[in-house]
DSSP file (Angstrom, degrees, kcal/mol; ACC not computed):
  #  RESIDUE AA STRUCTURE BP1 BP2  ACC     N-H-->O    O-->H-N    N-H-->O    O-->H-N    TCO  KAPPA ALPHA  PHI   PSI    X-CA   Y-CA   Z-CA
    1    1 A M              0   0    0      0, 0.0     2,-0.6     0, 0.0     0, 0.0   0.000 360.0 360.0 360.0 132.4  108.4  152.7   52.0
    2    2 A R        -     0   0    0     50,-0.0     2,-0.3     0, 0.0    50,-0.1  -0.780 360.0-164.1 -88.3 123.8  107.5  150.3   54.9
    3    3 A R        -     0   0    0     -2,-0.6     2,-0.3    48,-0.2    46,-0.0  -0.680   2.1-151.1-104.4 159.0  106.4  152.3   58.0
    4    4 A D    >>  -     0   0    0     -2,-0.3     4,-1.8     1,-0.0     3,-0.6  -0.788  33.9 -96.8-126.3 175.2  106.1  151.0   61.5
    5    5 A V  H 3> S+     0   0    0     -2,-0.3     4,-2.3     1,-0.2     5,-0.2   0.807 119.6  59.0 -60.7 -32.3  104.0  151.9   64.6
    6    6 A F  H 3> S+     0   0    0      1,-0.2     4,-0.7     2,-0.2    -1,-0.2   0.875 104.7  49.2 -69.0 -35.8  106.8  154.1   66.0
    7    7 A Q  H <4 S+     0   0    0     -3,-0.6     3,-0.5     2,-0.2     4,-0.5   0.902 111.6  52.3 -65.8 -39.3  106.8  156.3   62.9
    8    8 A A  H >< S+     0   0    0     -4,-1.8     3,-0.8     1,-0.2    -2,-0.2   0.934 112.3  41.5 -60.3 -48.7  103.1  156.6   63.3
    9    9 A I  H 3< S+     0   0    0     -4,-2.3    -1,-0.2     1,-0.2    -2,-0.2   0.497  94.8  83.4 -84.3  -2.5  103.0  157.6   66.9
   10   10 A A  T 3< S+     0   0    0     -4,-0.7    -1,-0.2    -3,-0.5    -2,-0.2   0.777  79.8  73.4 -68.4 -25.3  106.0  160.0   66.5
   11   11 A D  S <> S-     0   0    0     -3,-0.8     4,-2.2    -4,-0.5     5,-0.2  -0.789  75.1-144.5 -97.4 129.4  103.8  162.8   65.2
   12   12 A P  H  > S+     0   0    0      0, 0.0     4,-2.1     0, 0.0     5,-0.1   0.833 101.1  54.7 -59.7 -34.8  101.5  164.6   67.7
   13   13 A V  H  > S+     0   0    0      2,-0.2     4,-2.2     1,-0.2     5,-0.1   0.923 108.7  47.8 -66.1 -42.9   98.7  165.0   65.1
   14   14 A R  H  > S+     0   0    0      2,-0.2     4,-2.6     1,-0.2    -1,-0.2   0.894 110.4  51.8 -65.7 -37.9   98.7  161.2   64.5
   15   15 A R  H  X S+     0   0    0     -4,-2.2     4,-2.4     1,-0.2    -1,-0.2   0.907 109.9  49.9 -63.9 -37.4   98.6  160.5   68.2
   16   16 A D  H  X S+     0   0    0     -4,-2.1     4,-2.3     2,-0.2    -2,-0.2   0.875 110.3  50.1 -67.5 -36.3   95.6  162.9   68.5
   17   17 A I  H  X S+     0   0    0     -4,-2.2     4,-2.8     2,-0.2    -2,-0.2   0.931 110.3  50.0 -65.6 -44.0   93.9  161.0   65.5
   18   18 A I  H  X S+     0   0    0     -4,-2.6     4,-1.1     1,-0.2    -2,-0.2   0.937 111.2  49.6 -59.6 -46.1   94.5  157.7   67.3
   19   19 A D  H  < S+     0   0    0     -4,-2.4     4,-0.4     1,-0.2     3,-0.3   0.904 110.9  49.5 -59.2 -43.0   93.0  159.1   70.4
   20   20 A L  H >X S+     0   0    0     -4,-2.3     3,-1.0     1,-0.2     4,-0.8   0.917 113.7  45.1 -61.6 -45.3   90.0  160.4   68.5
   21   21 A L  H 3< S+     0   0    0     -4,-2.8    47,-0.6     1,-0.2    -1,-0.2   0.582  93.6  80.5 -78.7  -8.7   89.4  157.1   66.9
   22   22 A S  T 3< S+     0   0    0     -4,-1.1    -1,-0.2    -3,-0.3    -2,-0.2   0.733  98.7  40.5 -69.2 -19.9   89.9  155.2   70.1
   23   23 A T  T <4 S-     0   0    0     -3,-1.0     2,-0.3    -4,-0.4    -1,-0.2   0.785 129.0 -15.4 -99.4 -32.0   86.3  156.0   71.2
   24   24 A E  S  < S-     0   0    0     -4,-0.8    -1,-0.3     2,-0.0     2,-0.2  -0.991  71.5 -86.5-165.2 162.8   84.5  155.5   67.9
   25   25 A T        -     0   0    0     -2,-0.3     2,-0.3    -3,-0.1    42,-0.2  -0.502  44.1-170.6 -71.1 139.3   84.7  155.2   64.1
   26   26 A H  E     -A   66   0A   0     40,-1.7    40,-3.8    -2,-0.2     2,-0.1  -0.953  23.1-116.7-130.9 152.1   84.8  158.5   62.2
   27   27 A S  E  >  -A   65   0A   0     -2,-0.3     4,-2.4    38,-0.3    38,-0.3  -0.446  37.3-107.1 -77.1 164.4   84.6  159.4   58.5
   28   28 A I  H  > S+     0   0    0     36,-2.2     4,-2.8     1,-0.2     5,-0.2   0.913 122.9  52.5 -59.6 -42.0   87.6  161.1   57.0
   29   29 A N  H  > S+     0   0    0     35,-0.3     4,-2.3     1,-0.2    -1,-0.2   0.920 107.5  51.4 -61.0 -43.1   85.6  164.4   56.9
   30   30 A E  H  > S+     0   0    0      2,-0.2     4,-0.7     1,-0.2    -1,-0.2   0.904 111.1  47.7 -60.5 -42.1   84.7  164.1   60.6
   31   31 A V  H >< S+     0   0    0     -4,-2.4     3,-1.4     1,-0.2     4,-0.4   0.953 111.3  50.8 -60.5 -49.7   88.4  163.6   61.4
   32   32 A A  H >< S+     0   0    0     -4,-2.8     3,-1.3     1,-0.3     5,-0.3   0.848 103.6  59.0 -57.5 -37.5   89.4  166.5   59.3
   33   33 A E  H 3< S+     0   0    0     -4,-2.3    -1,-0.3     1,-0.3    -2,-0.2   0.724  98.5  60.4 -67.4 -21.5   86.8  168.8   61.0
   34   34 A K  T << S+     0   0    0     -3,-1.4     2,-0.3    -4,-0.7    -1,-0.3   0.559 100.6  65.4 -83.8  -8.0   88.5  168.1   64.5
   35   35 A F  S <  S-     0   0    0     -3,-1.3     2,-0.2    -4,-0.4     7,-0.1  -0.878  74.1-135.2-124.3 151.9   91.8  169.6   63.5
   36   36 A N  S    S+     0   0    0     -2,-0.3     2,-0.3     2,-0.0    -3,-0.1  -0.171  77.8  90.3 -95.0  38.5   93.0  173.0   62.5
   37   37 A I  S    S-     0   0    0     -5,-0.3    -2,-0.2    -2,-0.2     5,-0.0  -0.838  85.3 -77.0-128.5 169.1   95.0  171.8   59.5
   38   38 A S     >  -     0   0    0     -2,-0.3     4,-2.1     1,-0.1     5,-0.2  -0.187  35.1-119.1 -67.4 155.9   94.3  171.2   55.9
   39   39 A R  H  > S+     0   0    0      1,-0.2     4,-2.6     2,-0.2     5,-0.2   0.898 114.9  54.2 -59.3 -41.8   92.3  168.3   54.6
   40   40 A P  H  > S+     0   0    0      0, 0.0     4,-2.2     0, 0.0    -1,-0.2   0.889 106.9  51.6 -57.8 -39.5   95.2  167.1   52.5
   41   41 A A  H  > S+     0   0    0      2,-0.2     4,-2.1     1,-0.2    -2,-0.2   0.917 110.5  48.7 -66.0 -41.8   97.5  167.1   55.6
   42   42 A I  H  X S+     0   0    0     -4,-2.1     4,-2.9     1,-0.2    -1,-0.2   0.913 109.3  52.7 -60.7 -42.6   94.9  165.0   57.5
   43   43 A S  H  X S+     0   0    0     -4,-2.6     4,-2.3     1,-0.2    -1,-0.2   0.892 108.3  50.7 -61.7 -38.1   94.7  162.6   54.5
   44   44 A K  H  X S+     0   0    0     -4,-2.2     4,-2.1     2,-0.2    -1,-0.2   0.920 110.9  48.5 -66.1 -41.4   98.5  162.2   54.6
   45   45 A H  H  X S+     0   0    0     -4,-2.1     4,-2.4     1,-0.2    -2,-0.2   0.932 112.3  48.9 -60.8 -46.0   98.4  161.5   58.4
   46   46 A L  H  X S+     0   0    0     -4,-2.9     4,-2.5     1,-0.2    -2,-0.2   0.875 108.1  54.3 -62.3 -37.7   95.6  159.0   57.8
   47   47 A K  H  X S+     0   0    0     -4,-2.3     4,-2.9     2,-0.2    -1,-0.2   0.929 109.2  47.9 -60.3 -47.0   97.5  157.3   55.0
   48   48 A I  H  X S+     0   0    0     -4,-2.1     4,-1.8     2,-0.2    -2,-0.2   0.921 111.9  49.0 -60.7 -45.3  100.5  156.8   57.3
   49   49 A L  H  <>S+     0   0    0     -4,-2.4     5,-2.4     1,-0.2     6,-1.0   0.883 113.2  48.1 -58.9 -40.5   98.3  155.4   60.1
   50   50 A D  H ><5S+     0   0    0     -4,-2.5     3,-1.1     4,-0.2    -2,-0.2   0.916 109.3  52.1 -65.4 -45.5   96.7  153.1   57.5
   51   51 A E  H 3<5S+     0   0    0     -4,-2.9   -48,-0.2     1,-0.3    -2,-0.2   0.814 109.8  50.3 -61.0 -31.7  100.1  152.0   56.1
   52   52 A C  T 3<5S-     0   0    0     -4,-1.8    -1,-0.3    -5,-0.2    -2,-0.2   0.530 114.4-118.4 -84.6  -7.2  101.3  151.2   59.7
   53   53 A G  T < 5S+     0   0    0     -3,-1.1    19,-0.2    -4,-0.3    -3,-0.2   0.666  81.9 120.3  79.8  15.7   98.2  149.1   60.3
   54   54 A L  S   <S+     0   0    0     -5,-2.4    15,-3.0    -6,-0.2     2,-0.3   0.722  79.6  19.0 -86.8 -21.0   97.0  151.4   63.1
   55   55 A I  E     -B   68   0A   0     -6,-1.0     2,-0.4    13,-0.3    13,-0.2  -0.948  67.7-143.6-135.8 159.6   93.7  152.2   61.4
   56   56 A T  E     -B   67   0A   0     11,-2.5    11,-2.4    -2,-0.3     2,-0.5  -0.933  10.7-147.5-117.0 150.6   91.7  150.8   58.6
   57   57 A I  E     -B   66   0A   0     -2,-0.4     2,-0.4     9,-0.2     9,-0.2  -0.968  19.8-177.7-121.0 117.0   89.8  152.9   56.1
   58   58 A N  E     -B   65   0A   0      7,-2.5     7,-3.5    -2,-0.5     2,-0.5  -0.892  18.9-136.6-117.0 142.9   86.6  151.3   54.8
   59   59 A Q  E     +B   64   0A   0     -2,-0.4     2,-0.5     5,-0.2     5,-0.2  -0.840  19.4 178.5-102.5 131.9   84.3  152.8   52.2
   60   60 A K  E >  S-B   63   0A   0      3,-3.2     3,-1.6    -2,-0.5     2,-0.4  -0.923  70.0 -46.1-130.2 106.3   80.5  152.7   52.7
   61   61 A G  T 3  S-     0   0    0     -2,-0.5    -2,-0.0     1,-0.3     0, 0.0  -0.571 122.3 -24.6  68.6-128.6   78.8  154.3   49.8
   62   62 A R  T 3  S+     0   0    0     -2,-0.4     2,-0.4    -3,-0.1    -1,-0.3   0.602 122.4  88.7 -89.0 -12.4   80.6  157.6   49.1
   63   63 A T  E <   - B   0  60A   0     -3,-1.6    -3,-3.2   -36,-0.0     2,-0.5  -0.684  63.0-150.7 -98.2 138.2   81.9  158.0   52.6
   64   64 A R  E     - B   0  59A   0     -2,-0.4   -36,-2.2    -5,-0.2     2,-0.3  -0.926  15.9-157.7-107.4 128.5   85.2  156.5   53.8
   65   65 A Y  E     -AB  27  58A   0     -7,-3.5    -7,-2.5    -2,-0.5     2,-0.5  -0.826   6.0-144.1-111.4 143.3   85.4  155.6   57.5
   66   66 A C  E     -AB  26  57A   0    -40,-3.8   -40,-1.7    -2,-0.3     2,-0.4  -0.906  17.9-176.8-108.4 133.0   88.5  155.3   59.7
   67   67 A Q  E     - B   0  56A   0    -11,-2.4   -11,-2.5    -2,-0.5   -45,-0.1  -0.998  25.3-119.5-133.2 133.4   88.6  152.6   62.4
   68   68 A I  E     - B   0  55A   0    -47,-0.6   -13,-0.3    -2,-0.4     3,-0.1  -0.344   9.7-154.3 -70.4 148.7   91.4  152.1   64.9
   69   69 A Q    >   +     0   0    0    -15,-3.0     3,-1.8     1,-0.1     4,-0.2  -0.748  17.8 179.5-118.1  78.9   93.2  148.7   65.1
   70   70 A P  G >  S+     0   0    0      0, 0.0     3,-2.2     0, 0.0     4,-0.4   0.768  71.1  67.5 -61.5 -31.4   94.3  148.9   68.7
   71   71 A K  G >  S+     0   0    0      1,-0.3     3,-1.1     2,-0.2   -17,-0.1   0.794  92.1  62.4 -60.9 -25.5   96.1  145.5   68.7
   72   72 A N  G <  S+     0   0    0     -3,-1.8    -1,-0.3     1,-0.2     4,-0.3   0.566  93.0  63.7 -79.1  -7.4   98.7  147.0   66.3
   73   73 A L  G X> S+     0   0    0     -3,-2.2     4,-2.3    -4,-0.2     3,-0.6   0.584  77.0  93.3 -82.4 -11.4   99.7  149.5   69.0
   74   74 A I  H <> S+     0   0    0     -3,-1.1     4,-3.0    -4,-0.4     5,-0.3   0.867  77.2  56.8 -56.4 -41.7  100.9  146.6   71.2
   75   75 A P  H 3> S+     0   0    0      0, 0.0     4,-1.8     0, 0.0    -1,-0.2   0.914 110.4  45.2 -57.4 -39.3  104.6  146.7   70.0
   76   76 A A  H <> S+     0   0    0     -3,-0.6     4,-2.6    -4,-0.3     5,-0.2   0.915 112.8  51.0 -66.3 -42.3  104.8  150.3   71.1
   77   77 A F  H  X S+     0   0    0     -4,-2.3     4,-2.8     1,-0.2    -1,-0.2   0.925 110.6  48.0 -60.4 -45.1  103.1  149.7   74.4
   78   78 A L  H  X S+     0   0    0     -4,-3.0     4,-1.2     2,-0.2    -1,-0.2   0.875 112.0  49.8 -65.9 -36.0  105.5  146.8   75.2
   79   79 A W  H  X S+     0   0    0     -4,-1.8     4,-0.6    -5,-0.3     3,-0.4   0.936 114.5  44.3 -66.1 -45.3  108.5  148.9   74.3
   80   80 A I  H >X S+     0   0    0     -4,-2.6     3,-1.3     1,-0.2     4,-0.8   0.898 107.2  59.7 -63.2 -41.7  107.4  151.7   76.5
   81   81 A E  H >X S+     0   0    0     -4,-2.8     4,-0.7     1,-0.3     3,-0.6   0.804  93.8  66.1 -60.7 -30.8  106.4  149.4   79.3
   82   82 A K  H 3< S+     0   0    0     -4,-1.2     4,-0.5    -3,-0.4    -1,-0.3   0.855 106.9  41.3 -56.9 -35.2  110.0  148.2   79.5
   83   83 A F  H <X S+     0   0    0     -3,-1.3     4,-2.5    -4,-0.6     5,-0.3   0.563  93.0  85.8 -91.7 -11.3  111.1  151.6   80.7
   84   84 A H  H <X S+     0   0    0     -4,-0.8     4,-2.4    -3,-0.6    -1,-0.2   0.934  92.6  43.5 -58.3 -50.9  108.1  152.2   83.0
   85   85 A K  H  X S+     0   0    0     -4,-0.7     4,-2.5     1,-0.2    -1,-0.2   0.916 113.0  52.6 -61.5 -45.0  109.7  150.5   86.0
   86   86 A Q  H  > S+     0   0    0     -4,-0.5     4,-1.8     1,-0.2    -1,-0.2   0.914 113.8  42.1 -61.8 -42.9  113.1  152.1   85.4
   87   87 A W  H  X S+     0   0    0     -4,-2.5     4,-2.7     2,-0.2     5,-0.2   0.868 111.7  55.3 -72.3 -34.3  111.6  155.6   85.3
   88   88 A E  H  X S+     0   0    0     -4,-2.4     4,-2.3    -5,-0.3    -2,-0.2   0.911 108.7  48.1 -63.6 -39.9  109.3  154.9   88.2
   89   89 A D  H  X S+     0   0    0     -4,-2.5     4,-2.4     2,-0.2    -1,-0.2   0.909 112.2  49.6 -66.2 -41.8  112.4  153.9   90.3
   90   90 A R  H  X S+     0   0    0     -4,-1.8     4,-2.3     2,-0.2    -2,-0.2   0.904 111.3  48.4 -64.2 -41.7  114.2  157.1   89.2
   91   91 A I  H  X S+     0   0    0     -4,-2.7     4,-2.7     2,-0.2    -1,-0.2   0.922 111.2  50.8 -64.5 -44.2  111.3  159.4   90.1
   92   92 A D  H  X S+     0   0    0     -4,-2.3     4,-2.4    -5,-0.2    -2,-0.2   0.925 110.4  49.1 -60.4 -43.2  110.9  157.7   93.5
   93   93 A A  H  X S+     0   0    0     -4,-2.4     4,-2.3     2,-0.2    -2,-0.2   0.905 111.1  49.9 -61.7 -42.1  114.7  158.2   94.2
   94   94 A F  H  X S+     0   0    0     -4,-2.3     4,-2.5     2,-0.2    -1,-0.2   0.912 110.0  50.2 -63.6 -42.8  114.4  161.9   93.2
   95   95 A E  H  X S+     0   0    0     -4,-2.7     4,-2.4     1,-0.2    -2,-0.2   0.908 110.5  49.9 -62.9 -41.0  111.3  162.4   95.5
   96   96 A N  H  X S+     0   0    0     -4,-2.4     4,-2.3     2,-0.2    -1,-0.2   0.900 109.8  51.3 -61.8 -40.9  113.3  160.8   98.4
   97   97 A Y  H  X S+     0   0    0     -4,-2.3     4,-2.3     2,-0.2    -2,-0.2   0.934 110.7  48.1 -64.4 -46.1  116.2  163.1   97.6
   98   98 A I  H  X S+     0   0    0     -4,-2.5     4,-2.5     1,-0.2    -2,-0.2   0.905 110.6  51.7 -60.4 -42.5  113.9  166.1   97.7
   99   99 A D  H  X S+     0   0    0     -4,-2.4     4,-2.5     2,-0.2    -1,-0.2   0.914 109.2  50.3 -58.9 -44.6  112.4  164.9  101.0
  100  100 A Q  H  X S+     0   0    0     -4,-2.3     4,-2.6     2,-0.2    -2,-0.2   0.905 111.1  48.7 -63.0 -42.4  115.8  164.5  102.5
  101  101 A I  H  X S+     0   0    0     -4,-2.3     4,-2.4     1,-0.2    -1,-0.2   0.910 112.9  47.4 -63.6 -42.5  116.8  168.1  101.5
  102  102 A Q  H  X S+     0   0    0     -4,-2.5     4,-2.4     2,-0.2    -2,-0.2   0.871 111.5  50.7 -66.5 -38.0  113.6  169.5  102.9
  103  103 A T  H  X S+     0   0    0     -4,-2.5     4,-2.9     2,-0.2     5,-0.2   0.945 111.4  47.9 -64.9 -47.7  114.0  167.6  106.1
  104  104 A K  H  X S+     0   0    0     -4,-2.6     4,-2.4     1,-0.2    -2,-0.2   0.921 113.3  48.4 -58.3 -44.6  117.6  168.9  106.5
  105  105 A K  H  X S+     0   0    0     -4,-2.4     4,-1.2     1,-0.2    -1,-0.2   0.904 112.3  47.8 -66.9 -39.0  116.5  172.4  105.8
  106  106 A T  H  X S+     0   0    0     -4,-2.4     4,-0.5     2,-0.2     3,-0.3   0.918 113.0  48.9 -63.7 -45.4  113.6  172.2  108.3
  107  107 A N  H >< S+     0   0    0     -4,-2.9     3,-0.7     1,-0.2    -2,-0.2   0.863 109.8  51.2 -64.1 -37.7  115.9  170.7  110.9
  108  108 A S  H 3< S+     0   0    0     -4,-2.4    -1,-0.2     1,-0.2    -2,-0.2   0.734 107.5  53.6 -75.2 -21.6  118.5  173.4  110.4
  109  109 A N  H 3<        0   0    0     -4,-1.2    -1,-0.2    -3,-0.3    -2,-0.2   0.533 360.0 360.0 -87.8  -5.9  115.9  176.2  110.7
  110  110 A E    <<        0   0    0     -3,-0.7    -1,-0.2    -4,-0.5    -2,-0.1   0.470 360.0 360.0 -85.7 360.0  114.7  174.9  114.1
């Protein structure tokens, strides 16, 4: 099955793994130690991230290390960015509406 970046970031554990790896490379054991789930579950999440190209797993001696591939997050970032302005405008409109209601309430209490 071919996976994509959106499948990878859909799961909160995988997002947390991406966040962890965004600061430095970790061994699979180090990644597993950071989570309260089984080692096989972590391995499955890492496999999905690897299949999506969001991380690479390299072996050095007996240890396998996970390294983030941030450029492969760009498609998700660009898709989300399209909606940023739209949501920002809606939030601004909602804040203005609340301000109007509060102003009317304040004026009617005076």
